[in-house]
N, C-alpha and C positions, 0 to 999 in steps of 0.2 A: 452665803445670804439666797435663799428660795423663793422664783418672785413666782407671782400666782396671777393668771391673767383671764380673761372674764371672757364671759362667750361668747361679747361679741367680738371683739380686738381676736381672739382665737379666727373669727369670722372673716376679720379684713384684715388678716394676713394670709390665712389660703389665698380670698380674692386678688392677693394682690399676685399671689404664686401664681396665679391664671393669669393673667394680664399678658401677667411676662413672659410664659412661654408662648400663648399666644401670640407673643413680637417675636419671639426664637423661631418660631417657625414660620411666622412668616418673613423675614427676614431666612429664613435656608430655605424655601418655598423661592423669590424672587431671585436669589443665588441660583438655583438652580433654573430656574425659565428667562434670567435675562430681565436687567432691568427694564425693562417694556412688562415687562409680564408678557408674551407671548413664549409660544414652547412648537414647533413642527409633532406640525396633528394628520395624522394619512385622512389624504381623499373619499379613498376609494374607490378611484381613478384608475386604469396601471392593468399588470397582465402577465400570463402565464407565460410559464414554458417548462421544457423538458428537462433534469438538472444534468444531463452530458450530454441538454446543447450546444454546447461552447457562445453560450451570447454574452454577445459588446451592444456600448451605445456610445450616443456621442452626440451631442449637443452643442448650441451655438446659439445666446443670448437665441434664443425665442419658446412658444409655447408649446413648441416639435422638437424632439429629441425622432434619432434614428436607430432603428429596434433591430438585429443579424444576428441572426441562428447560421446553424448549417444550410438553414434550406430557402433563407431568403433575407429579407433587407425589407425593414417596414418601416416607415416616417409618420410617428406618433402623434397626436393630441397629448394634453396634458386633461383632457377627459379622456384617454385611454383608449380613443376614435383614429383608427386607419386615415392616410388619405389618399396613398401610392404603399404596393403591394411589389418586391418587382422575389421573382422564386429560383434560387438555381440549387444546385446540390454543392461541396463542396465537403472535405471531411473538418479541414482544421482551420474553417477560416481566417482572415486577419482583415482591420478594416487600419485603413487610417486615415487619416484627412489632418486638413486643416479650413476654418472657420465651416462653412456652409459645404465648402465640398468631398466626398468618400470614395472612397478607390480599397473594390477588399475585390480578395483572394485568397490562395490553398497562401495554406502561411508555410506551408515546406516544396520547393520545385513543384506550383501548378504552371497552365503551359496559357489561361487566360485572366483579367483584372477588366474588371470594371469601375464604371469612374458612375459615381449621381451628385448628385444636390439638390434641391432640396422643391424640384418637378419633378425629378425620377432620374432615369436611365441619361444624360449623356452620351455616352458610350462605352464599348470591351471593346480593348484589343484582344488580338488568339500571336501566341509569340510560338515559333519551330525548334525555341527552344528553353528551355525552366528555368522560371524567374528564381533566383534564391530575395530577389530582393525590389518592395517596391514602391513609390514614394508617390504625394503629390503636392500640389501648390495649389492658393488660393482661384489665381483663375485654368483652376480643372488641367493644366499640365502636369502625366506622368510619364513620370520614371524611372529607368529598369535594368535592375539587373542580372545576365543574366548568361547560363555555363555554358560556354563552351571546348569543345573537343582539346582543345589548343589553349583558355585558357580566359575570356568571360566579355562582355557588351555589353557597350552601356547603350542602351536608346528613349530620348523624349519624342511625349505622345503629344496628338494639343485632338480637343473634337473638331476644331478648325479646323484642321485641315486633314479629311478620316483617308484611309490603308497611309501612309507616308511615315516617317519618321522623321521629325524639327532634327536631330542628329542623334547620330553613330559615332563609335568609338568601340573598337576591338583593343581590348588591353591580353598580348601574346604572352604566354607565363615563360618564353624563350625572351621574348625582350626583356620581360619582368619577374623573375623570377623570384618565388617568397614576396610578393608586395597582390592584395585582396582588395579586390576595390570592396568598404563596408557597407560604404551611405551616398547620397546624386538626392541633389537638391536643384531648385532652377525658382533662380528668382520672379515675384508677378509677372515681371513687363518680359518675361520668355526671353526675354539676351543676354542671361549668366546662365553660367552651367557651375555646382559644382559637383567633383566627387574629390569623395575623400578616398587613400588605402590605410591599406595595417601594414609593415613590412619587419615580414616575420624572423627576416635576416635579424633584424637593432634593435633583439627586443623586445619586440609590439610597439614600435616607430609608428609616427602616424605625416603621413605626406596631403598636402591637402592642395589639388589645383583648377584653375579657371579656363572660364571658357566662353567663346563666347556660341551661344544655338552659337550665330548666324555666320560663317566663315567669311560669308566674305566682306562688312563692314571690317572686323577686324585689321590693327594695322597690318602696313602690305610688307612685307614679309617674313608674315608669321603663316604658323595652320589656328591661329584662331587661340592659342597658349596663352591667354596674358598676366595668370602670375602664378603664384605658388607660396608655398609652408611648410616647412617642414617642422616636425614638433619630433626627435629626438627624446627614445626613450621615452615619451606620453602613448598612453592609452588611448584611442578613440573613445569618443562614449557619443558626441549626436553635435547635429549643423544643423543647422535652414539659415536663412533669407531671415532675417527678421524689418518687414518695409522694402521694399527695392534696392535699395543700396547702403543696407550695412546689410552685416551678413555678420552671425554663431559661431562657436569654433567651439566645443567641449571637452578637452580629454580630463585622465584622469587624475593630473598635477594642474590645469588651471581654466579658467572661461574666457574667452578673447573677445570684446567685439572690434571687426571693423567696418568700414564707410570704402563704398569703391570710386571712386573717383578720378577724370579722366584712365580710360581704364588703366586707374593702378589700386593698390591695396593700401587704407592707411593703419593704420592700430589708430582705435579711439581710448578703448582701455581693457586692464587683466587686471583680473580677479584669483590672488592661487588660491587650490585647492589642497586641506591639508585634511581632509573626513572621504568614504568614499561617503555617494549619493547612493542615496537609500530613493529616491523616486524623486525627478526631470518634470515636468507637464509644464507645454508652452505654448501663449491665450495672445493669438493679434502679434503686438510691439510687443508683453512681458513673457516674462517664463517665473519660476517660481520652483527651488529643488530642497528635496531635510536632507540636515547630513545624519549622514548610519557613520559609522569609526574613526580613530584616528589613522593616518597614513602612516606618519611617524612608531617609533617603538614607543616613544619616552610621550606621545602625543601633547607636541610643545605646538602648537600656534589652533587645533583645531576647535571644531567648535561643541558645543555638549552635541551628544546622540538626543536625536530629535528638533534639531531646531531648524524650522521655514524660515528660506531664503529671498525676495519679491530683490523679482530688477527690475524693468524694463532701459529704453535704449541710454539715459544718463547715469547708472547702474544700478548699485543695490538702495530698494525704496521701503524697505520694510523688512522685520525678521519676526521671527513666532516663539515661542522656546515652549512643546511640547512633553518636553519633563520627561519623552520615554520617546522609542525606538515609534518609526511614522510604519503603518499599514499600507497606508491610501493615500493618493492627494491628486485633485483633479482641480484645472483651474474658468473660468468664463464668467463673464461681465469684471474686467479686467478686478476676480475677485477667487480665493482659491478657499478648499475645502482641504483639511489634513485630517485624516484618521489615523490614530493606533488601536484595533484588532474594531467595538462594541463603543468606543470613546470620539465622536470627533468635533472638532472647530471652526467657522464658517468665520472667516478670515481677508478686509481689504487690502490695497492692496502698499497702507502704509504695515501691516501686520499686527493691527490691531482686528480683539479678539469683533462679531460681531450677535451669532449666536453660541451657540454649543450644543450637542444633541450626544444623548450616550443610549444605545442600541439596545435589544431585547436578545435581537436576536439575529447569526452572524451578518452582515454586509457584503458584497463582490463591491459593488459599486458602485459612489452619494454622488451627485451632477445639480447643480446652479443653471434649471427649469430659464423663462425671461427673466427671475431676475431674483437675490437677494434671499427670495423669501420665502421659494422656489424649489422645492427641490426632486430628481425620485432613485426612492434609494432601490435597489435592486439587491437581493437576497438566491441564494442557490438557486431559485425554478419560479420568485413572484416582484414586481418591480410595477411599485406602487410611486404615484405622484404625491405628497405630503407639500404645506404647506405653513411656517407662522403666522400664529390665527391667540385671541386672545383665548388664558388659561382655563378653560373653566369643565370642569368633570377628567372622564378620559380624553386618551388623546388619539385615539382608534386602535383597534388590532394590528399590533406590529410587526411588517410578511414574517415570514418561513421563511 
């Protein structure tokens, strides 16, 4: 049977199809922008730099960020205005940061390290020996690993006592052959120092020693060493004091949190690892990592590649699966930005997605500024401040 439809019926069906198409498009737009109808919009405020300037950035929950190149450091606000500027000349600048404090020096065998806060230069230290690594804490304690002809030397400095070291320890290769110091961290109070060694004698095993900065407060009969931990056949990845009395050590096999009480080291919790860590970041008493490939040949117990794991002192607080290998991870405002090439998600501490962003150009860094709706997006030669705003028209010119 052939059905004949009036002109009015055809127009009615066409109108219904049109309405459905509009509704589908509306739903799609909400999905791509976010349920609150906001999206990242380029404010036009930012700065430019040479592609080969070795630019790096750091933010700490404020409208300002540190901008470092081979020729200096700037403290810049979200309107692209420089509050202060310090010049230097570095071949490969390296910045390490903790909270509001940053330390800057050569990435490889420099002799001078400078420490800054939001007001500008705090102090600089110049050493007689090549600096293999330098580290900073939230109270501007600078610790260094230096190369000696016969081994290594650890030193700790602070702007409260200039032109003298607060701690000094020499490690002679004759006494500890094939043991290499790889990291140092000082507690916020300046009371304790942790030194991590990689032992090449034992298949890249890790050892961590805990010392009093001031040996006069150490128990009688000791030289300041009060605790130590060994991790046989485990390769060192990272460590740091989280709060003054908690310490985190990460190897390729596990994450362990310790608590220092009555001059002893007490286990709090351990998280076994079955993946390589593609990305790892810290923020105050929190940290996050992204799982990479499985370490077990059969992949047993492993996370999916691209899974974000977020922790605080109590343990894991949230997870999020990117569904692909992550190429970026940053953390501020107790929240995380994770990226895979040009695709980014902002997450809260529970791993819930706050928003996502598809960049149209390559992104070398993306950082929260004073809130989770304001970010710095850095490309190969330009960085701009972006804010989430009501979605109207063009989102603004992308960075190149």
